[in-house]
C-alpha positions in Angstrom: 0.0 0.0 0.0 1.2 3.5 -0.8 1.5 6.1 1.9 0.3 9.4 0.3 2.8 11.3 2.4 6.0 9.4 1.3 7.2 7.6 -1.8 9.7 4.9 -1.4 12.6 4.1 -3.9 10.7 0.9 -4.8 7.6 2.9 -5.6 9.5 5.3 -7.7 10.9 2.5 -9.8 7.3 1.5 -10.7 6.3 4.9 -11.9 5.2 5.2 -15.5 3.7 8.0 -17.7 6.1 9.8 -19.7 9.5 8.1 -19.6 9.9 6.4 -16.2 12.9 8.7 -15.3 10.9 11.8 -16.3 7.9 10.9 -14.3 9.9 9.8 -11.2 11.9 12.9 -11.4 8.7 15.1 -11.7 7.1 13.4 -8.8 10.2 13.7 -6.7 10.6 17.4 -7.3 6.9 18.1 -6.6 7.2 16.4 -3.3 10.4 18.2 -2.4 8.8 21.5 -3.2 6.2 20.7 -0.7 3.2 20.0 -3.1 2.6 16.5 -1.8 2.9 13.0 -3.3 1.3 12.7 -6.7 1.1 8.8 -6.5 -1.8 6.3 -6.5 -2.1 2.7 -7.6 -3.3 2.4 -11.2 -3.7 -1.3 -11.9 -5.1 -0.6 -15.3 -1.8 1.2 -16.4 0.5 -0.8 -14.0 2.0 2.4 -12.6 1.7 4.7 -9.6 1.5 8.2 -11.1 -1.6 10.2 -10.2 -2.1 11.8 -13.6 -5.5 13.3 -12.8 -4.2 15.0 -9.7 -1.0 16.3 -11.6 -3.4 17.7 -14.4 -5.4 19.5 -11.7 -2.4 20.9 -10.1 -0.7 22.2 -13.1 -4.0 23.7 -14.3 -4.1 25.7 -11.1 -0.6 27.1 -12.0 -1.7 28.0 -15.5 -0.1 25.0 -17.2 -2.0 22.2 -19.2 -0.1 18.9 -18.4 -0.2 16.3 -21.2 1.4 13.2 -19.9 3.5 11.0 -22.2 3.5 7.3 -22.1 6.2 4.7 -23.1 8.8 6.6 -25.0 6.8 9.8 -25.3 7.8 12.9 -23.2 5.6 14.8 -20.8 4.5 18.1 -22.2 3.3 21.2 -20.5 1.6 24.0 -22.3 2.2 27.3 -20.5 0.0 30.4 -19.9 1.9 31.9 -22.9 0.7 29.0 -25.2 4.3 27.6 -25.5 5.1 23.9 -25.0 7.6 23.1 -22.3 9.4 19.9 -21.3 9.8 18.3 -17.9 13.2 19.8 -17.4 11.7 23.4 -17.5 9.0 22.5 -15.0 11.7 21.0 -12.7 13.8 24.1 -13.1 10.8 26.2 -12.0 10.1 23.8 -9.0 13.8 24.0 -7.9 13.7 27.8 -8.0 10.4 28.3 -6.4 8.9 29.9 -9.5 6.0 27.7 -10.3 
């Protein structure tokens, strides 16, 4: 069972949606920034990313989150209409600018 307050290394290894590294990195940085754990068990997709919660969160920040699957990258459409990648969003999180 997943504790919504903490994500273990084993749970991070099960994350999918976007590339595994991308999604794990994003979930990790969201938690570090104090936004909580964006994880839940998705037996239908065999992953633990709470995509719905992430879409709501990023919408509240003015971004549309388009999750990638398999080899596709996560995409974020900003308030300016531009498309951004995971790395830019993590940069914003690390610098308290989101």
